[in-house]
Structure formats: structure tokens, C-alpha cells
C-alpha positions in Angstrom: -40.7 44.5 -71.4 -38.6 47.4 -72.3 -40.7 49.8 -70.2 -40.3 47.5 -67.2 -36.6 47.2 -67.7 -36.2 51.0 -68.2 -38.3 51.6 -65.1 -36.2 49.3 -63.0 -33.0 50.9 -64.3 -34.3 54.4 -63.5 -35.1 53.1 -60.0 -31.8 51.3 -59.4 -29.7 54.1 -60.7 -31.7 56.8 -58.9 -32.6 59.0 -61.8 -36.1 59.6 -60.7 -37.5 59.9 -57.2 -41.0 58.8 -58.4 -39.7 55.2 -58.9 -38.1 55.0 -55.4 -41.3 54.1 -53.7 -41.8 51.0 -55.9 -40.0 47.7 -55.3 -38.2 45.5 -57.8 -41.1 43.1 -57.8 -43.5 45.8 -59.1 -41.3 46.1 -62.2 -41.0 42.4 -62.6 -44.8 42.2 -62.5 -44.9 44.8 -65.2 -42.5 42.8 -67.3 -44.6 39.6 -66.8 -47.7 41.5 -67.8 -46.1 42.9 -70.9 -44.9 39.4 -71.9 -48.4 38.1 -71.4 -49.9 40.8 -73.5 -47.3 40.1 -76.2 -48.3 36.4 -76.2 -52.0 37.2 -76.4 -51.4 39.7 -79.3 -49.3 37.1 -81.0 -52.2 34.7 -81.1 -54.6 37.5 -82.2 -52.3 38.8 -85.0 -49.8 36.0 -86.0 -48.6 37.9 -89.1 -47.3 40.9 -87.2 -43.6 40.4 -86.4 -41.9 41.7 -83.3 -39.0 43.9 -84.5 -36.5 42.7 -81.9 -37.3 38.9 -82.2 -37.4 39.0 -86.0 -33.8 40.2 -86.2 -31.2 37.7 -84.9 -28.6 40.3 -83.9 -31.2 42.4 -82.0 -32.5 39.3 -80.3 -29.0 38.4 -79.0 -28.4 42.0 -77.8 -31.8 42.0 -76.0 -31.1 38.7 -74.2 -27.6 39.9 -73.2 -29.3 43.0 -71.7 -31.8 40.9 -69.9 -29.0 38.8 -68.5 -27.2 41.9 -67.3 -30.4 43.0 -65.4 -30.6 39.6 -63.8 -27.0 39.7 -62.7 -27.5 43.2 -61.4 -30.5 42.1 -59.4 -28.5 39.3 -57.8 -25.7 41.7 -57.0 -28.1 44.1 -55.4 -29.8 41.3 -53.4 -26.4 40.0 -52.1 -25.2 43.6 -51.4 -22.4 43.5 -53.9 -21.2 47.0 -54.9 -21.1 48.5 -58.3 -24.2 46.8 -59.7 -25.1 50.1 -61.3 -22.3 49.7 -63.8 -24.1 46.7 -65.2 -27.3 48.7 -65.5 -25.5 51.4 -67.5 -24.0 48.7 -69.8 -27.5 47.2 -70.1 -28.9 50.6 -71.3 -26.3 50.5 -74.1 -27.3 46.9 -75.0 -31.0 47.8 -75.1 -30.4 50.8 -77.2 -28.3 48.7 -79.5 -31.0 46.1 -79.8 -33.6 48.7 -80.7 -31.3 50.4 -83.2 -30.4 47.1 -84.9 -34.1 45.9 -84.9 -35.2 49.0 -86.8 -32.2 49.7 -89.0 -30.9 46.2 -90.0 -32.8 44.0 -92.4 -33.0 40.3 -91.9 -31.5 38.4 -94.9 -34.6 36.2 -95.0 -36.7 39.3 -95.8 -34.6 40.4 -98.8 -36.0 37.7 -101.1 -33.2 35.3 -100.4 -34.3 31.9 -101.4 -32.5 28.7 -100.5 -34.2 27.0 -103.5 -31.7 28.9 -105.8 -28.8 27.2 -104.1 -30.3 23.8 -104.6 -30.6 24.2 -108.4 
């Protein structure tokens, strides 16, 4: 999903001429394919955790970033100026989500037990 989002951002911001010949729907197909592969892999190896979705703060940042991409797509489709600003902000949110997912630890993984509070 991140690859599709980064590809779309590179296309929309105009960083790379290679992406100009592709349309937004191609990147959306890539995101859908990555989501499908993630679901299939989740069924094959249920014990493996996704770093973004296992950390609550990273998950919130990720979904805010996805929301920003959706708003930017709507702004582009309705020819509203300055949608690129949202894409730059989205880059910061996605980097933040990745940083938090790999650096922060979930309190549930530190051995915190709710049974202690009940005793």
C-alpha cells in the first residue's frame, strides 16, 4: 500500500517523469493488489504482525495519511488548486507512521497484564 501511495504522490507532485504516463487508477489497482496480498499472507501466516497495524499510533497516522490522499484525489478531480500541499503533508504522516511503527513499542507487548490489576 505504501508503494502505491508513494507512486501516486510522485506522479501528482511531478517528481518523476516515468510516472506521468500512468493514471491514478493504475496506482489504485496497485494498492488493491497489495491489500489483497496482505490479506492472503495474513491467512497463511497469522502469527506475523504488520508493524503499522500492531501499533495504535502508527495506525492512526497511516489512516490520516490515506484520508489526505483521498481528499487530494477529490481536489484533483474537481480541479481545486493546491492539492499538492496535501500530498506533501501526507508524506510527513506516512514517514511518521513508519517511524512510530518501528520505534515505539506497544504496551501490550511489554508484558503488561490486566490480570495484575484485578488481583
